[in-house]
N, C-alpha and C positions, 0 to 999 in steps of 0.2 A: 546807726553810726552816721557821721557826717562826712561831706566831701572833703573837708579841710583837715582830716586827721593827720598828725605830723609824721608818724613813723611809716616808713616804706619797707615792710618786712617781707622776706622771701619765704621763710618757713610757713607762715600762715597761708601763703599762696599755694604752696605744695599741698598742704592739708586740704585746702578748699578744692583744688583740682581733683584730689582723690575722692572727695565727697561727691563731686559733681560729674564725674565721668559717665555715670549711667543716666544723666538727665539732661543731655544737651539738645534734645529735640524740642522744637517749639511746642508749647502746650496750649496756645490759644487756638480757637476755632478759626479766627481770622488773623493770621500772622502779621505782626508789626514789622515792616521792613527796616525800621531803626533798630530792632532788637532780634537779630538772627540767632542769638544764643540764649533765647528766653529760658529754656529748660535749665541750662547751666546757671544763668543769672538768678533764677528763682531759688535754686539750691543755695547759692551764695547769700541771697537775701535771707533765707531761712537760717542759715548758719550764723550770719551777723546778728539776727534778731535774738538768737539763743545766747550768744556771747553778751549782747547788750543787756538782755533780761537778767542774766545770772551774774554778770561781772560789772560792766560799764555803768549801767543805770544805778545799781546799789551804791557803787563808789561815788557817783555824782550826787546822789541823794544824801549820802553821809557827809560829803564835802560841803554841800549847801547847808546842812544842819550845823556844822561846827565853824564855818567861816562866816564871820560877820559881814554884812553887806558891803561896807567900805573896803574891807580886805579883799573880798571877792571881786569887786569892781577894779581895785588896784592891780590885782593879778591879771585880770582880763586886759587892762590897759597896757601892762608890761609886755605881754605876749603880742598884743596888737602893735606895739611900737616896733618889735622885732619884725613883724610881718611887713611893715612899711618899707623895710630895706629891700625886700624882694619886689615889692610894688614899684619902687623907684627904678630898679633895674629893668623891669618889664615895660614901664612907661617909656624909658629911654630907648629900648629896643623897638618900640612902636613909633618912635619919633614924636611922642607927645611931650614936648619939652616943657610946656607950662606945668603939666601934671608932674613931670619928673622933679622940677624945682620945688613944687608943693610937697611931694613925698619926702624929699631930702630935708626940706624945712621942718616937716613934722618930726622927723627923727632927731634933728638937732635940738629943736625946742623941747620936745618931750623928754629927751635924754638928759637935758640940763635943767631947765626950769621945772620940768615935770618930774624931777627926782627919779631918773633912770627909767622913765616911762610909766611910773605908777600913777601919775596924773596926766590926763589927756588935755594939756593946756592948748595944744595946737588947734584943736577943733573950735575952741573959742576965739581963735585968731584968724578965722576964715581960711583955714587950711583943711579942705575936705579929705576924707579917707577914701582912697580909690580901690585898694585891694586887688591890684592886677597880679596875675600869675602867668606862668609859661603856657598853660593851656590857652588862655586868652590871647597871648602873643601869637601863638601858632594860628589861632582862628583869625586874628587880625590880618595876618599875611596870607589868608586864603585856604588854610588847611581845614578840610571838612571834619565833621564830628567823628566819622567812622562808626563802627558798631557800638551800641550801648553796652556797657559792662558794669557788673557789680563786683567790686573787688573785696576780697576777704578783709574784714576789719575796717577798711577804708570807705566802703560803701559805693554809692553811685559814681560812675565815671563813663568815659567813652574812649575810643581808640586814640583820639587826639590828646585828651587830657591825661591818659596813661603815659604817653610820651612826654608830656609836660612835667610829670612828676620828677623826672631827672633834673630838669632845670630848677625846679622848686627846691630840690635837695641841696644843690650847690649854693643857692642864695639864702638858705636858712641859717641865720647866725648861731642857732643852737648847735649846729654841727661843728662849730669851732670851740665849743666849751670842753675843757678838760679839768680834771680827769673824767673818764667815761661815766663814772657813777653820777657825777653832777649832771652830765649831759642827759643820761637816761632818766634821771629823776626829774629834770626840768621838762623833758618831753612828756613824761607821764603826767605831771601836774598840768601841763597845757592841755592834754587830751581830756583829763577829768574836768577841767574848767570849761572847756568847750561843750562837753556833754551836759554839764550842769546848766549852761545857758540855754540848752535845747530841751529841757525837761518838759516844759509846757507844750512846746511844738510837737514832741513825740506823742504826747497824750491826745492831742487834737487829731493827729494823723490816724491813730488807731481807732478813735471813736467816730471820725467823720467819713473815712474812706471805705467803700465797699471792698475794694481791692487795694490795700496799702501799697503793694508792689507797683501797680500801674500808676497810682497817684504820685508816688515818689519819682518814678521814671519821668512822667510828663513834667512834673515840677522842676526836676533837675535839668532836663533838656531845654525847657523854656527859660529858666534862669540863666543858663550858660549862654544861650543865644542873646538874651538881654544884656549880659555882661560884655560879650564880645563886641556888640554894637553900641556900647556905652549908653544903654537905655533907650536907644532909638533904632530898633530893628526894622528892616524893610518889611513890606507885606509878605505873608507866608509864601505866596506863589513865587515872588522874586527871590526869596531865600532859597527855595528849592532849585531854582534855576542856577543860583550861584554855587550850589553844591556840585553842579555839573562842571562849572567853570570857576575854579577857586579864585582866579585873579579878579573876578567881579567883586570880591569883598573889599576892594580898594576904596570904596566910597563910604564905608561905614564910619559912624561916630563923628564925622565932620572933621577928622584930623588925619589926613593922609599926606605922605610926602609927595 
């Protein structure tokens, strides 16, 4: 499953906790200090893999079969346009005013000329897609990763990004849709569309990695660090020092107040 799954559900969390209570001890011979709950996380990873194998992946494959490529792309663009709303809020919270204007411009252009977001007209007008979220905003202001976590159904996360999910929920326009049936249907379609976009990547992960859990953990943490520093992270040793002094993050990305 992916880090950007839309639904933040409590019932699956309760089920996952019950499944993982017996496995919270670290299973590696050399424990990873980033992953103090490795036993629990591996149990959640296994749980997610089973859900993906039996439910999410078959739905995504069926969706890919019946949805013509232009329709699939249009649906992805539509949900991507909604995500730009949250990105604009987070760029504003990080005082990245130029990016905020670009995100707002993307929403306005794609929602009008782009036919409610079905067409990504803004990308052709030099308005890049930034994809900022509340986890990145917390990291920008110096909040450290915290422990690595694998969330039921939602996949890889960490302590900071788990806290950021609350902010992401409030800025998700899908939560304003009514009646509830349309809202849940829209979120379900978004999840299937995202999973369909990752079909090739999941196959590569299973075929190329000796330990897919470790591979996915390292990839997630590196990508989040890359995202927080806007593609220009400091050397690894400097980053570790900044984890001790969160305020040191104030130089990242070249855009600080």
